[in-house]
C-alpha positions in Angstrom: -2.7 12.1 -0.6 -5.3 11.4 -3.3 -8.5 10.0 -2.0 -9.7 6.5 -3.0 -13.3 5.5 -3.8 -14.7 2.0 -3.8 -17.0 2.1 -6.7 -18.2 -1.4 -5.8 -19.7 -0.2 -2.6 -23.5 -0.9 -3.1 -24.6 2.4 -1.5 -22.3 4.4 -3.8 -23.4 2.4 -6.8 -27.0 3.2 -6.0 -26.3 6.9 -5.7 -24.3 7.0 -8.9 -27.1 5.2 -10.7 -29.4 8.1 -9.8 -26.9 10.9 -10.6 -25.0 9.3 -13.4 -27.6 10.0 -16.1 -28.2 13.6 -15.0 -26.9 16.3 -17.3 -25.3 17.8 -14.2 -24.3 16.1 -11.0 -25.0 19.2 -8.9 -26.9 22.5 -9.1 -26.1 24.6 -12.1 -27.2 25.4 -15.6 -25.9 26.4 -19.0 -26.9 29.9 -18.3 -24.8 30.0 -15.1 -21.8 28.5 -16.8 -22.0 31.1 -19.6 -22.4 33.9 -17.1 -19.4 32.8 -14.9 -17.3 32.5 -18.1 -18.2 36.0 -19.1 -17.2 37.2 -15.6 -13.8 35.5 -15.8 -12.6 38.2 -18.1 -10.2 38.0 -21.1 -8.4 34.8 -21.8 -5.7 33.9 -24.4 -6.9 33.2 -27.9 -6.3 29.5 -27.5 -6.8 29.0 -23.7 -5.7 25.8 -21.9 -8.7 24.8 -19.8 -8.9 22.3 -17.0 -12.4 21.2 -15.8 -11.9 19.4 -12.5 -14.6 17.1 -11.2 -16.3 17.4 -14.5 -18.9 14.7 -14.0 -20.7 14.0 -17.3 -19.2 17.2 -18.7 -22.0 19.7 -18.9 -19.6 22.6 -18.2 -16.8 21.1 -20.4 -19.2 21.1 -23.4 -20.2 24.7 -22.9 -16.6 25.8 -22.5 -15.5 24.0 -25.6 -18.4 25.6 -27.5 -18.0 29.2 -26.1 -14.1 29.2 -26.4 -13.6 27.8 -30.0 -9.8 27.9 -29.7 -9.7 26.2 -26.3 -8.2 22.8 -25.4 -10.3 21.5 -22.6 -9.0 18.7 -20.3 -12.0 17.2 -18.4 -11.0 15.4 -15.2 -13.1 13.0 -13.2 -12.5 10.0 -11.0 -15.5 8.0 -12.3 -14.9 6.4 -15.8 -18.6 6.1 -16.9 -19.0 9.9 -16.5 -16.0 10.4 -18.9 -17.4 8.0 -21.4 -20.7 9.9 -21.4 -18.8 13.1 -22.0 -16.9 11.7 -24.9 -20.1 10.6 -26.5 -21.7 14.0 -26.0 -18.6 15.8 -27.3 -18.7 13.7 -30.4 -22.4 14.5 -30.9 -21.7 18.2 -30.4 -18.8 18.3 -32.8 -16.3 19.3 -30.1 -14.5 16.0 -29.6 -11.3 17.4 -31.1 -11.2 20.1 -28.3 -12.1 18.0 -25.3 -9.7 15.4 -23.8 -10.8 13.3 -20.8 -8.6 12.3 -18.0 -9.4 9.8 -15.3 -8.2 10.7 -11.9 -8.8 12.7 -8.8 -8.6 16.5 -8.4 -5.6 15.9 -6.1 -3.6 13.9 -8.6 -2.3 16.7 -10.8 1.4 16.7 -9.9 2.4 15.9 -13.5 0.9 19.2 -14.7 3.6 22.0 -14.7 3.2 25.3 -12.9 1.5 27.9 -15.0 0.3 25.4 -17.6 -3.4 26.3 -17.4 -5.2 29.5 -18.4 -8.6 28.6 -17.0 -9.2 26.2 -14.1 -12.9 25.4 -13.8 -14.8 23.4 -11.2 -18.6 23.4 -10.7 -19.9 21.7 -7.5 -16.9 19.5 -7.0 -14.3 21.3 -4.9 -16.0 20.0 -1.7 -14.4 16.6 -2.4 -11.1 17.9 -1.2 -12.3 21.0 0.6 -12.7 24.5 -0.8 -9.5 25.9 0.9 -7.4 23.0 -0.2 -8.7 23.2 -3.7 -7.8 26.9 -3.9 -4.3 26.3 -2.6 -3.5 23.3 -4.7 -4.9 24.7 -8.0 -3.3 28.1 -7.8 0.1 26.9 -9.0 -1.4 25.6 -12.2 -2.6 29.0 -13.4 -0.7 31.1 -15.9 -0.1 34.7 -14.8 -3.2 35.9 -16.6 -5.2 32.9 -15.8 -8.5 32.5 -14.0 -10.1 30.1 -11.6 -13.9 29.7 -11.6 -15.3 27.4 -8.8 -18.8 27.0 -7.3 -19.1 26.1 -3.6 -22.1 25.6 -1.4 -22.3 27.9 1.6 -24.4 29.8 4.0 -26.2 32.9 2.8 -27.6 33.7 6.2 -26.0 34.2 9.6 -28.7 32.3 11.4 -29.7 29.0 9.7 -32.5 26.9 11.2 -31.4 24.1 13.5 -32.6 21.5 11.0 -30.5 23.0 8.2 -27.4 23.5 10.3 -27.6 19.9 11.6 -28.0 18.5 8.0 -25.0 20.4 6.6 -22.8 19.9 9.7 -23.1 16.2 9.1 -22.8 16.3 5.3 -20.3 19.0 4.6 -19.8 21.9 7.1 -20.5 25.1 5.2 -18.9 28.5 5.4 -20.3 31.9 4.5 -19.6 33.7 1.2 -17.5 36.2 3.2 -15.5 33.4 4.8 -14.9 31.8 1.3 -13.8 35.2 -0.1 -11.4 35.6 2.8 -10.0 32.0 2.1 -9.5 32.9 -1.6 -7.7 36.1 -0.7 -5.5 34.2 1.8 -4.7 31.6 -0.9 -3.3 34.3 -3.2 -6.2 35.3 -5.4 -8.0 38.5 -6.3 -11.8 38.0 -6.2 -13.2 39.3 -9.5 -16.8 38.4 -8.8 -19.2 36.2 -6.8 -22.6 35.0 -8.1 -25.3 33.2 -6.2 -26.9 30.5 -8.3 -30.6 31.0 -8.8 -33.3 28.6 -7.4 -33.9 27.3 -10.9 -30.4 25.8 -11.0 -31.4 23.7 -8.0 -35.1 23.0 -8.4 -35.5 22.8 -12.2 -32.1 21.8 -13.5 -31.1 19.5 -10.7 -33.8 18.2 -8.4 -36.7 17.8 -10.8 -35.1 15.1 -13.0 -33.3 13.6 -10.0 -36.6 13.2 -8.0 -38.3 11.8 -11.1 -35.7 9.0 -11.3 -35.8 8.5 -7.5 -39.5 7.8 -7.7 -38.8 5.0 -10.2 -36.3 3.2 -8.0 -37.0 -0.4 -6.9 -38.3 -0.2 -3.3 -37.2 -3.8 -2.8 -33.5 -2.8 -3.3 -32.4 -1.3 0.1 -29.5 0.6 -1.4 -31.6 2.1 -4.2 -34.3 2.9 -1.7 -31.9 4.6 0.6 -30.4 6.6 -2.2 -33.8 7.7 -3.3 -34.7 8.8 0.2 -31.5 10.8 0.4 -32.5 12.7 -2.7 -36.0 13.4 -1.4 -34.7 14.6 2.0 -32.2 16.9 0.4 -34.7 18.3 -2.1 -37.3 18.9 0.7 -34.7 20.6 2.8 -33.8 23.0 0.0 -37.5 23.8 -0.7 -38.0 24.6 3.0 -34.7 26.4 3.7 -33.1 27.3 0.4 -33.0 30.9 1.5 -30.4 29.9 4.0 -27.8 28.3 1.8 -26.8 28.1 -1.8 -24.1 27.6 -4.4 -22.0 30.6 -5.1 -19.7 31.0 -8.1 -16.3 32.5 -7.3 -14.4 34.1 -10.1 -10.7 34.4 -9.1 -7.5 35.7 -10.6 -4.0 34.9 -9.2 -2.7 37.8 -7.3 0.8 38.9 -8.4 
């Protein structure tokens, strides 16, 4: 069942106000997108690409640029993100190659089996769970297709109690080995894994986000709470970023 989000919820609105004008809504960078694309291996001359949980479309824009013959369908549940992507695509000259689609990553039943050559999702699979994402998206891939997804996980076997408590409450993490096992069980061959660098967190994501958090109205309790959440998360990563991180998984459907 597709999840529903109340965009009128004041706490969510405050969080989206902070994240909505970011180039990316999670850790990542152009360099990482390009590297993961190179690891995905050969694709058809005119690949059909599906970017799930695209946010404001940073990855969609790179994919449309680096795959000139591609047709990119960018999917997100939040309409203002898609409007920003449409504006950016027009400015970049790739509007004819990017189609936006409003909806959740679970509402894809209308797409035929084998209809996509590249399924892409950076920092968004957690919304439905990594394992469920792998299972539900596999049918979409053509026989020679690829799935590229980034997922936050443990990169140590013994995280600090503070780190464990934070992530157990927010989104329980698994290790890279556990995620590789989940991908294999879901019917994929793992072509590559790639740990995103600190710069994708600290420079590309947290630096602009913290700058905006510092400008929020302290008299608005929802905005103040959202800003505090950003500061807490960034401080945790600075202190314990050697214990967890985003990993890119480059997968091919196993025949």
